[in-house]
Backbone as CSV, one residue per row, in Angstrom:
resi,resn,N_x,N_y,N_z,CA_x,CA_y,CA_z,C_x,C_y,C_z
1,MET,23.670,-23.557,-2.275,22.529,-24.303,-2.765,21.315,-23.834,-1.871
2,PRO,20.149,-23.480,-2.515,19.042,-23.041,-1.783,18.417,-24.141,-0.970
3,ALA,17.756,-23.765,0.119,17.092,-24.674,1.041,15.965,-25.414,0.296
4,THR,15.766,-26.682,0.630,14.626,-27.424,0.079,13.347,-26.989,0.744
5,LEU,12.330,-26.628,-0.104,11.032,-26.185,0.402,10.009,-27.361,0.443
6,LEU,10.224,-28.262,-0.485,9.245,-29.375,-0.631,9.957,-30.630,-1.087
7,ALA,9.724,-31.702,-0.451,10.369,-32.973,-0.803,9.414,-34.123,-0.657
8,ALA,9.571,-35.071,-1.596,8.759,-36.300,-1.479,9.758,-37.448,-1.832
9,GLU,9.606,-38.497,-1.107,10.418,-39.687,-1.297,9.546,-40.962,-1.446
10,ARG,9.614,-41.543,-2.677,8.882,-42.769,-2.947,7.408,-42.687,-2.713
11,LEU,6.848,-41.513,-3.092,5.441,-41.197,-2.948,4.632,-42.116,-3.771
12,THR,3.663,-42.736,-3.192,2.788,-43.752,-3.974,1.363,-43.442,-3.598
13,ARG,0.462,-43.567,-4.613,-0.927,-43.392,-4.438,-1.720,-44.297,-5.376
14,ARG,-2.674,-44.988,-4.781,-3.557,-45.870,-5.612,-4.962,-45.474,-5.466
15,HIS,-5.786,-45.659,-6.532,-7.178,-45.477,-6.479,-7.753,-46.842,-6.919
16,GLY,-8.219,-47.597,-5.919,-8.743,-48.918,-6.141,-7.560,-49.779,-6.562
17,ASP,-7.729,-50.482,-7.673,-6.668,-51.367,-8.184,-5.639,-50.597,-9.077
18,ARG,-5.901,-49.369,-9.344,-5.048,-48.567,-10.210,-4.010,-47.810,-9.408
19,THR,-2.755,-47.983,-9.834,-1.658,-47.260,-9.212,-1.545,-45.923,-10.004
20,ILE,-1.727,-44.781,-9.342,-1.680,-43.457,-9.980,-0.309,-42.931,-9.958
21,LEU,0.360,-43.040,-8.762,1.733,-42.556,-8.607,2.500,-43.698,-7.992
22,ASP,3.707,-44.007,-8.515,4.500,-45.123,-7.986,5.931,-44.700,-7.717
23,ALA,6.166,-44.525,-6.420,7.509,-44.226,-5.854,8.138,-42.985,-6.511
24,VAL,7.333,-41.853,-6.431,7.766,-40.571,-7.018,8.770,-39.956,-6.004
25,ASP,9.844,-39.413,-6.500,10.840,-38.690,-5.785,10.827,-37.242,-6.317
26,LEU,10.812,-36.251,-5.427,10.746,-34.841,-5.811,11.477,-34.022,-4.812
27,ARG,12.168,-33.075,-5.208,12.810,-32.062,-4.311,12.780,-30.731,-4.985
28,LEU,12.104,-29.776,-4.321,11.989,-28.425,-4.934,12.577,-27.462,-3.941
29,SER,13.388,-26.510,-4.528,13.994,-25.463,-3.695,13.345,-24.089,-4.179
30,ALA,13.752,-23.063,-3.398,13.105,-21.769,-3.613,13.394,-21.189,-4.937
31,ASP,14.503,-21.527,-5.567,14.821,-21.053,-6.927,14.265,-21.870,-8.081
32,ASP,13.598,-23.025,-7.793,13.108,-23.882,-8.750,11.793,-23.404,-9.386
33,ARG,11.596,-23.665,-10.645,10.348,-23.343,-11.378,9.996,-24.617,-12.017
34,VAL,8.768,-25.112,-11.855,8.321,-26.387,-12.468,7.019,-26.229,-13.113
35,ALA,6.734,-27.171,-14.002,5.386,-27.307,-14.636,5.032,-28.714,-14.629
36,ILE,3.809,-29.040,-14.274,3.379,-30.440,-14.266,2.359,-30.595,-15.427
37,VAL,2.760,-31.386,-16.393,2.041,-31.579,-17.582,1.821,-33.099,-17.840
38,GLY,0.752,-33.447,-18.467,0.464,-34.810,-18.824,-1.034,-35.008,-19.186
39,PRO,-1.347,-36.161,-19.746,-2.710,-36.384,-20.174,-3.600,-36.533,-18.972
40,ASN,-4.913,-36.401,-19.248,-5.904,-36.594,-18.224,-5.728,-37.989,-17.639
41,GLY,-5.782,-38.025,-16.299,-5.686,-39.295,-15.532,-4.254,-39.725,-15.249
42,ALA,-3.266,-38.868,-15.517,-1.876,-39.212,-15.371,-1.415,-39.047,-13.888
43,GLY,-2.175,-38.352,-13.117,-1.903,-38.187,-11.702,-1.410,-36.748,-11.309
44,LYS,-1.648,-35.767,-12.198,-1.145,-34.396,-11.873,-1.871,-33.848,-10.645
45,SER,-3.159,-33.925,-10.672,-3.912,-33.302,-9.508,-3.730,-34.131,-8.217
46,THR,-3.578,-35.458,-8.360,-3.363,-36.321,-7.211,-1.951,-35.924,-6.612
47,LEU,-1.006,-35.689,-7.394,0.343,-35.336,-6.949,0.240,-33.978,-6.130
48,LEU,-0.487,-33.028,-6.700,-0.633,-31.720,-6.056,-1.422,-31.842,-4.773
49,ARG,-2.468,-32.673,-4.710,-3.239,-32.856,-3.478,-2.329,-33.553,-2.395
50,LEU,-1.494,-34.456,-2.789,-0.585,-35.107,-1.850,0.438,-34.145,-1.322
51,LEU,0.983,-33.295,-2.187,2.018,-32.357,-1.806,1.429,-31.284,-0.830
52,ALA,0.123,-30.993,-1.084,-0.538,-29.937,-0.229,-1.077,-30.469,0.998
53,GLY,-1.006,-31.826,1.172,-1.520,-32.451,2.374,-3.101,-32.651,2.368
54,ALA,-3.641,-32.443,1.215,-5.168,-32.672,1.057,-5.500,-34.107,0.919
55,GLU,-4.492,-34.974,0.619,-4.689,-36.460,0.544,-3.494,-37.086,1.206
56,VAL,-3.717,-38.316,1.695,-2.669,-39.076,2.373,-2.115,-40.174,1.382
57,PRO,-0.824,-40.252,1.202,-0.240,-41.209,0.302,-0.407,-42.625,0.792
58,ASP,-0.427,-43.580,-0.035,-0.470,-45.034,0.316,0.876,-45.501,0.673
59,GLY,1.932,-44.757,0.281,3.361,-45.106,0.620,4.231,-43.929,0.358
60,GLY,5.341,-43.945,1.040,6.351,-42.863,0.873,6.150,-41.741,1.851
61,THR,6.970,-40.756,1.797,6.882,-39.619,2.732,7.001,-38.308,1.943
62,GLY,6.422,-37.274,2.535,6.499,-35.923,2.036,6.850,-34.969,3.145
63,THR,7.681,-33.983,2.829,8.036,-32.949,3.753,7.735,-31.616,3.257
64,GLN,7.040,-30.779,3.952,6.705,-29.406,3.553,7.334,-28.461,4.508
65,LEU,8.173,-27.630,3.923,8.752,-26.514,4.679,8.066,-25.177,4.279
66,ALA,7.360,-25.210,3.227,6.492,-24.082,2.764,5.248,-24.697,2.267
67,ALA,4.113,-24.135,2.639,2.813,-24.719,2.200,2.517,-24.384,0.733
68,PRO,2.440,-25.414,-0.107,2.104,-25.155,-1.463,0.630,-24.718,-1.592
69,LEU,0.324,-23.931,-2.599,-1.041,-23.507,-2.858,-1.710,-24.554,-3.722
70,TYR,-2.847,-24.986,-3.330,-3.598,-25.981,-4.171,-5.027,-25.452,-4.277
71,LEU,-5.435,-25.147,-5.450,-6.805,-24.772,-5.754,-7.469,-25.856,-6.573
72,PRO,-8.457,-26.529,-5.954,-9.078,-27.613,-6.707,-9.790,-27.178,-7.982
73,GLN,-9.740,-28.012,-8.972,-10.466,-27.611,-10.183,-11.969,-27.982,-10.036
74,PRO,-12.812,-27.221,-10.636,-14.267,-27.540,-10.551,-14.568,-28.876,-11.120
75,GLY,-15.481,-29.545,-10.513,-15.809,-30.960,-10.912,-16.948,-31.008,-11.930
76,ARG,-17.521,-29.856,-12.339,-18.605,-29.995,-13.358,-18.503,-28.781,-14.308
77,ARG,-19.102,-28.948,-15.441,-19.150,-27.929,-16.495,-20.559,-27.275,-16.437
78,PRO,-20.586,-25.996,-16.942,-21.873,-25.372,-16.989,-22.860,-26.162,-17.898
79,THR,-24.079,-26.187,-17.524,-25.093,-26.995,-18.296,-25.883,-26.179,-19.219
80,ASP,-25.656,-24.871,-19.280,-26.422,-24.043,-20.216,-25.471,-23.303,-21.107
81,ASP,-25.926,-22.311,-21.835,-25.094,-21.586,-22.853,-24.340,-20.412,-22.256
82,ARG,-24.239,-20.289,-20.973,-23.558,-19.150,-20.359,-22.017,-19.281,-20.592
83,THR,-21.390,-18.168,-20.632,-19.964,-18.240,-20.740,-19.348,-18.427,-19.341
84,LEU,-18.101,-18.756,-19.233,-17.455,-18.987,-17.951,-17.545,-17.697,-17.157
85,ARG,-17.261,-16.527,-17.762,-17.315,-15.275,-17.059,-18.655,-15.021,-16.449
86,GLU,-19.784,-15.371,-17.143,-21.100,-15.183,-16.678,-21.375,-16.049,-15.447
């Protein structure tokens, strides 16, 4: 069995009164391939920020044996008619 690279136990995160992640358990090994999918506001980016150490959970623990790459998504859209490439 491959070594665990990333683990989370009972990871919880709240934004105000809203619980975004509630007691999430996760264990990823070197051979694992995963995709995180879901509707807007489901907690995908929050989970990645927690796993990367960019945010602190409200509960639970995370262990990193390999640093995950986290690239934040831009917070705004272009306001003119330029293409993304421009």
